[in-house]
C-alpha positions in Angstrom: -4.7 -22.1 38.8 -6.7 -19.4 37.0 -5.4 -15.8 36.3 -7.9 -14.4 38.7 -6.8 -16.9 41.4 -3.1 -15.8 40.8 -3.9 -12.2 40.9 -5.1 -12.7 44.5 -2.1 -14.5 45.6 -4.1 -17.4 47.0 -4.7 -20.9 45.2 -8.2 -22.3 45.9 -7.2 -25.9 45.6 -4.4 -25.4 48.5 -5.6 -22.2 50.6 -1.9 -21.3 50.7 -0.9 -17.5 49.9 1.9 -16.8 47.9 4.3 -14.5 49.4 5.7 -13.4 46.2 2.9 -11.6 45.4 2.8 -9.6 48.8 6.2 -8.1 49.6 6.3 -6.9 53.0 7.0 -3.3 53.6 8.5 -1.7 56.4 7.2 1.9 57.4 9.7 4.7 56.8 8.5 6.2 60.1 9.8 2.9 61.9 13.1 2.9 59.9 13.4 6.4 60.9 13.0 5.9 64.7 15.7 3.1 64.8 18.3 4.9 62.9 17.7 7.9 65.0 18.8 5.8 67.9 22.2 4.9 66.5 25.3 6.6 67.4 27.2 8.3 64.4 30.6 7.3 65.8 31.8 10.9 66.5 34.8 11.2 68.6 34.0 14.2 70.7 37.2 16.7 71.5 37.6 19.0 74.8 39.3 22.1 74.1 42.3 22.6 76.3 45.3 24.5 76.7 47.5 23.7 73.8 45.4 21.6 72.1 42.4 19.0 72.4 41.7 16.0 74.6 39.6 13.1 73.3 36.8 12.7 75.5 36.8 9.5 77.9 40.1 8.5 76.2 43.8 9.4 77.2 44.5 10.9 73.8 45.9 14.4 73.2 46.2 16.4 69.8 47.5 19.6 69.2 45.1 20.5 66.1 43.4 18.6 63.4 42.2 19.5 59.7 38.9 18.3 58.1 35.8 19.2 56.5 32.9 21.0 58.6 30.0 18.6 57.7 27.6 19.8 60.6 27.0 22.8 62.6 24.3 23.0 65.2 23.7 26.2 67.0 21.7 25.8 70.4 21.1 26.9 73.7 22.4 25.2 76.7 22.3 25.4 80.6 24.2 23.2 83.0 22.3 21.9 86.2 24.6 19.7 88.3 27.1 19.2 85.7 24.3 17.9 83.7 23.7 19.8 80.1 20.2 20.5 79.2 19.8 21.6 75.6 17.2 23.9 73.7 16.7 24.7 70.1 18.4 27.8 68.8 16.6 31.2 68.7 17.6 34.1 66.6 16.5 36.7 69.1 18.6 37.1 72.4 15.3 38.1 74.1 14.0 34.6 73.6 16.8 32.9 75.5 15.3 31.7 78.7 17.2 32.6 82.1 20.4 30.7 82.7 20.8 29.2 79.1 23.6 30.5 76.9 24.4 29.9 73.2 26.4 27.3 72.1 27.1 25.3 69.0 28.4 21.9 68.0 30.5 21.6 65.2 31.3 17.9 63.4 34.2 17.7 60.9 35.0 14.8 59.0 38.6 13.6 58.9 39.6 10.8 56.5 36.7 8.5 57.6 36.0 9.7 61.1 33.6 12.4 62.6 35.2 14.6 65.0 33.1 16.7 67.4 33.5 19.9 69.3 31.0 21.6 71.5 31.9 25.0 71.4 31.4 27.6 74.3 29.9 30.9 73.5 33.4 32.6 72.8 34.6 30.1 70.5 31.2 30.3 68.8 31.0 34.2 68.6 34.5 35.2 67.9 36.1 32.5 66.0 33.5 30.0 64.2 31.0 32.9 63.3 33.9 35.1 61.8 35.2 32.0 59.9 32.0 31.0 58.5 31.4 34.6 57.3 34.9 34.6 55.8 33.9 31.6 53.9 30.7 32.9 52.5 32.3 36.3 51.4 34.6 34.0 49.2 31.7 32.3 47.9 33.1 28.9 49.8 31.1 26.2 51.7 32.5 25.0 54.7 31.8 21.3 53.8 33.9 22.0 50.7 37.1 23.1 51.9 39.6 21.7 54.4 39.6 23.7 57.6 42.4 23.5 60.3 41.3 23.7 63.9 43.6 24.9 66.8 43.3 25.9 70.3 44.2 29.3 71.8 44.1 30.9 75.0 41.6 33.8 75.5 41.5 36.1 78.5 39.6 39.1 79.9 39.1 40.5 83.4 37.2 37.1 84.3 39.8 34.9 83.7 41.6 33.0 81.0 40.3 30.0 79.1 41.0 27.6 75.8 39.0 28.7 72.6 38.5 26.7 69.1 40.2 28.7 66.3 39.3 27.9 62.6 41.6 28.4 59.4 41.2 27.7 55.9 44.0 25.6 54.5 42.9 24.2 51.1 40.1 22.2 49.2 39.8 18.6 50.3 41.1 15.5 47.8 37.8 13.8 48.2 34.5 15.4 48.6 32.6 12.3 48.2 29.4 12.0 50.4 30.1 8.7 51.8 29.1 8.1 55.2 31.9 7.7 58.1 32.6 4.3 59.1 33.2 3.4 62.9 36.7 3.1 63.5 37.9 2.4 67.1 41.4 3.2 68.4 42.9 5.0 65.2 44.2 8.2 65.1 42.9 10.2 61.8 45.9 11.3 59.6 44.6 14.9 60.2 45.4 15.1 63.9 48.6 16.8 64.8 
C-alpha cells in the first residue's frame, strides 16, 4: 500500500477502512447530557428538633461536621407539597408571588455528600452570617471544617428548627476527589 493510500486509511486492494486511523469521538455535549442525569449520591437531611433526620431512612443524627462544597440559593414555592424552584434573584422585588428564598447546601464528610435544603430563617440568620464571618477572616467554606447543629427558633408565629453553622477547624484532606456512593454507612463526622 502506498503512503497516499495509507493517509486516507483505506486500502485500494481490499476496500477496508482502517479504524486505527479514524478514532471515534463522542461529543462533549452528549457526554455532559448523560452526566447531568446522574445522581451525585447526596444524602439529604431534614432539620428537626434536636438534630437531623436522614430523608427516606430511619436515621437520626444530632449534628455533623464537614466541608461546605456547594451553596445553591434559589427561589421555591410549594403547591400540593410539590416544590417548584426558580433561579436566585438579587432583588426582592423580582421574586414572583408565592415564592421565597431558600438555599441548598452540601457538605462533604469523609467521602459522602450531605445535603440540607435551608428554609429562609436558616439561610438568612445562620448560613449568611456564618459565610460573612468566614469571608471576614479570609477563609473559604470549602477549606475549613464546619459543624452543623439544629437549634430551636421562635417568634409570634410559632417555633421551628433551624440549622446553625460553626467553624471548628481546618480539614485533614482537601483533595478534590469526587465522593463515592456509599450506602448504609454512617460517616465518621455524624454525632
